[in-house]
TORNUBA-336766 format. One line per field, with one value per residue (C-alpha): residue number from 0; x, y, z. Coordinates in steps of 0.05 Angstrom, whole numbers, plus 32768, in hexadecimal, padded with zeros to 4 digits. Example, Ala and Ser with C-alpha at 12.3 -4.5 7.8 and 13.67 -1.06 7.14 Angstrom:
2
k (0 / 1)
x (80F6 / 8111)
y (7FA6 / 7FEB)
z (809C / 808F)
***
This chain:
198
k (0 / 1 / 2 / 3 / 4 / 5 / 6 / 7 / 8 / 9 / 10 / 11 / 12 / 13 / 14 / 15 / 16 / 17 / 18 / 19 / 20 / 21 / 22 / 23 / 24 / 25 / 26 / 27 / 28 / 29 / 30 / 31 / 32 / 33 / 34 / 35 / 36 / 37 / 38 / 39 / 40 / 41 / 42 / 43 / 44 / 45 / 46 / 47 / 48 / 49 / 50 / 51 / 52 / 53 / 54 / 55 / 56 / 57 / 58 / 59 / 60 / 61 / 62 / 63 / 64 / 65 / 66 / 67 / 68 / 69 / 70 / 71 / 72 / 73 / 74 / 75 / 76 / 77 / 78 / 79 / 80 / 81 / 82 / 83 / 84 / 85 / 86 / 87 / 88 / 89 / 90 / 91 / 92 / 93 / 94 / 95 / 96 / 97 / 98 / 99 / 100 / 101 / 102 / 103 / 104 / 105 / 106 / 107 / 108 / 109 / 110 / 111 / 112 / 113 / 114 / 115 / 116 / 117 / 118 / 119 / 120 / 121 / 122 / 123 / 124 / 125 / 126 / 127 / 128 / 129 / 130 / 131 / 132 / 133 / 134 / 135 / 136 / 137 / 138 / 139 / 140 / 141 / 142 / 143 / 144 / 145 / 146 / 147 / 148 / 149 / 150 / 151 / 152 / 153 / 154 / 155 / 156 / 157 / 158 / 159 / 160 / 161 / 162 / 163 / 164 / 165 / 166 / 167 / 168 / 169 / 170 / 171 / 172 / 173 / 174 / 175 / 176 / 177 / 178 / 179 / 180 / 181 / 182 / 183 / 184 / 185 / 186 / 187 / 188 / 189 / 190 / 191 / 192 / 193 / 194 / 195 / 196 / 197)
x (7D62 / 7D48 / 7D70 / 7D51 / 7D85 / 7D6E / 7D9E / 7DA2 / 7DC9 / 7DE5 / 7E11 / 7E32 / 7E50 / 7E7B / 7E8D / 7ED4 / 7ED7 / 7EE8 / 7EBD / 7E8E / 7E4F / 7E46 / 7E0E / 7E0A / 7DE2 / 7DDB / 7DC9 / 7DBA / 7DC6 / 7D9B / 7D5B / 7D55 / 7D1C / 7D49 / 7D72 / 7D7F / 7D93 / 7DB2 / 7DA3 / 7DDF / 7E11 / 7E37 / 7E82 / 7E94 / 7E4B / 7E37 / 7DF9 / 7DDE / 7DB9 / 7D8F / 7D8E / 7D72 / 7D32 / 7D63 / 7D8B / 7D78 / 7D8C / 7DD6 / 7DEB / 7E05 / 7DE7 / 7DFE / 7E41 / 7E61 / 7E25 / 7E26 / 7DF5 / 7DDD / 7DF1 / 7E1F / 7E14 / 7E2D / 7E38 / 7E48 / 7E5A / 7E76 / 7E9A / 7ECF / 7EAF / 7EC5 / 7E8E / 7E86 / 7E52 / 7E38 / 7E14 / 7DF4 / 7DDE / 7DB9 / 7D99 / 7D5D / 7D2E / 7D16 / 7D5C / 7D72 / 7DB8 / 7DE5 / 7E16 / 7E40 / 7E49 / 7E72 / 7E8D / 7EA7 / 7ED1 / 7EBF / 7EFD / 7EE1 / 7F11 / 7F4C / 7F25 / 7F28 / 7F5C / 7F6B / 7F94 / 7F8B / 7FA7 / 7F7B / 7F9D / 7F8B / 7FA6 / 7FA4 / 7FB4 / 7F71 / 7F2D / 7EF5 / 7ECE / 7E81 / 7E85 / 7E9B / 7EB0 / 7EDF / 7EC0 / 7EDC / 7EA6 / 7EB7 / 7E8F / 7E9E / 7E9B / 7E90 / 7E6B / 7E8B / 7EC4 / 7EE3 / 7F03 / 7F37 / 7F33 / 7F6D / 7F76 / 7FB8 / 7FEA / 7FD6 / 7F89 / 7F6F / 7F2D / 7F2D / 7F17 / 7F1D / 7F37 / 7F01 / 7EF2 / 7EB2 / 7E95 / 7E71 / 7E47 / 7E47 / 7E32 / 7E2D / 7E56 / 7E6D / 7E82 / 7EB8 / 7EB2 / 7EE1 / 7EB6 / 7EE4 / 7EE6 / 7F22 / 7F64 / 7F79 / 7F3C / 7F57 / 7F4F / 7F93 / 7FB8 / 7F7F / 7F87 / 7F50 / 7F64 / 7F3F / 7F54 / 7F21 / 7EFC / 7EFE / 7F13 / 7EF6 / 7EEB / 7EF9 / 7EE2 / 7EFD)
y (8AEA / 8B27 / 8B66 / 8BAC / 8BE3 / 8C2A / 8C5B / 8C9E / 8CCF / 8D10 / 8D46 / 8D6D / 8DB1 / 8DDB / 8E1E / 8E28 / 8E74 / 8EA2 / 8EDF / 8ECD / 8EA6 / 8E6D / 8E6C / 8E29 / 8E0C / 8DC0 / 8DA7 / 8D5C / 8D4A / 8D11 / 8D3A / 8D7F / 8D8F / 8D8C / 8DC5 / 8DD8 / 8E1C / 8E13 / 8E4A / 8E75 / 8E4F / 8E7E / 8E77 / 8E35 / 8E18 / 8DDB / 8DC2 / 8D81 / 8D76 / 8D36 / 8D1A / 8CD5 / 8CDF / 8CE9 / 8CAD / 8C92 / 8CD4 / 8CD5 / 8C8A / 8C68 / 8C28 / 8C11 / 8BFE / 8C15 / 8C3F / 8C89 / 8CA9 / 8CED / 8CE6 / 8D1E / 8D50 / 8D9D / 8DBE / 8E0D / 8E39 / 8E82 / 8E6D / 8E36 / 8DFB / 8DBA / 8D85 / 8D3D / 8D05 / 8CD9 / 8C96 / 8C76 / 8C30 / 8C03 / 8BC2 / 8BDB / 8C01 / 8C28 / 8C3E / 8C8A / 8C7C / 8C49 / 8C12 / 8C15 / 8C60 / 8C76 / 8CBC / 8CDB / 8D19 / 8D49 / 8D6C / 8DA0 / 8DBE / 8D91 / 8D53 / 8D6B / 8D52 / 8D36 / 8CF7 / 8CC5 / 8C85 / 8C5C / 8C3D / 8C06 / 8BC5 / 8B81 / 8B59 / 8B4F / 8B3A / 8B6C / 8B52 / 8B39 / 8B41 / 8B87 / 8B9D / 8BD4 / 8C14 / 8C50 / 8C84 / 8CBE / 8CFE / 8D34 / 8D83 / 8D93 / 8D7D / 8D51 / 8D36 / 8CFD / 8CCB / 8C8A / 8C58 / 8C2D / 8BED / 8BDF / 8BAB / 8B77 / 8B84 / 8B54 / 8B6A / 8B5C / 8BA2 / 8BBA / 8BFB / 8C2C / 8C72 / 8C95 / 8CDC / 8CFE / 8D40 / 8D6B / 8D47 / 8D04 / 8CCC / 8C86 / 8C48 / 8C1A / 8BD9 / 8B9D / 8B5F / 8B3C / 8B41 / 8B17 / 8B3A / 8B38 / 8B58 / 8BA4 / 8BE0 / 8BF6 / 8C15 / 8C24 / 8C65 / 8C98 / 8CCC / 8D08 / 8D0A / 8D41 / 8D74 / 8D91 / 8D72 / 8D36 / 8D1C / 8CD2 / 8CAF / 8C6D)
z (83DB / 83C3 / 83DF / 83D8 / 83D3 / 83DF / 83C1 / 83D9 / 83A3 / 83BD / 83A2 / 83E0 / 83D9 / 8409 / 83FC / 8407 / 83FA / 8432 / 841E / 83E9 / 83E8 / 83B2 / 8380 / 8361 / 8326 / 8319 / 82D4 / 82BF / 8279 / 8281 / 8293 / 826E / 82A0 / 82D9 / 82F3 / 833D / 8350 / 8394 / 83CA / 83D1 / 8402 / 8433 / 8438 / 845D / 845A / 8442 / 8418 / 83FD / 83BD / 83BF / 8377 / 838B / 835E / 8322 / 8326 / 82E5 / 82C6 / 82EA / 82F5 / 82B4 / 82AD / 8268 / 8252 / 820E / 8200 / 81FC / 8234 / 8246 / 8290 / 829C / 82D5 / 82CE / 8311 / 8307 / 833D / 8346 / 8386 / 8391 / 83AC / 83C9 / 83A9 / 83B0 / 8397 / 83CF / 83C0 / 8400 / 83F8 / 842C / 8425 / 8451 / 8423 / 8465 / 8474 / 8470 / 8479 / 8452 / 8465 / 8428 / 8410 / 83D7 / 83CF / 8391 / 8394 / 835C / 8344 / 8319 / 82E6 / 8303 / 82E8 / 82A3 / 8274 / 8229 / 823B / 8276 / 8285 / 82B4 / 82F6 / 8314 / 8339 / 8321 / 835E / 837E / 836E / 8368 / 83A0 / 839A / 834F / 8349 / 8305 / 82F5 / 82D3 / 82AF / 829E / 826E / 826B / 8233 / 8241 / 81FB / 81BB / 8188 / 81B4 / 8196 / 81CC / 81B7 / 81EB / 81E5 / 8211 / 8235 / 8210 / 8243 / 8238 / 826D / 825E / 8217 / 8201 / 81B8 / 81AA / 8198 / 8189 / 81A2 / 8198 / 81CE / 81D8 / 8214 / 8251 / 8232 / 8254 / 823F / 826C / 825E / 8289 / 8292 / 8296 / 82C5 / 8310 / 831E / 832D / 82E7 / 82CD / 82D1 / 82A6 / 82BB / 8282 / 825B / 8233 / 822D / 81FC / 81DC / 8194 / 817E / 81A4 / 81EF / 822F / 8255 / 829D / 82AC / 82ED / 8300)
***
């Protein structure tokens, strides 16, 4: 059976200021020719940027490999931002039956030391595997990755170096409930802050 999946990739912005318009720039590190300047968004207004054509420049497709897949969003006003993936098995559909929404937390997402939370009682259905994605905010960022003491994913401790906008994916190769990245530690040992998505 061949299933065609149509993915629509959106970044959605809401200006949460009460009096200032938001001027927004979006940069994709995977495509240095791409730069979107969003028209000024009035207070309380919504704007959606379609990045479907850039899917190969933003979706991390390789595990344990440094990639240039970061997205930089800059604004002169406070925003509420989320990244939305809409998928559908009908290639002609315009809306999906299995959407995912990732809240982008801005400065609140940045840190130097992360422990990954995860459950380990239930199987990840339909062969799904757990991922952790790291993105660096500055050049020469050294990150130490330390598996939990149980280490059900058979990961080896490793240290990677990332530059601004570069990403790195850690994946557990087991879909059963015990195949969990829970307890994994992701720690900056040199350089600036990182963001971690699970």
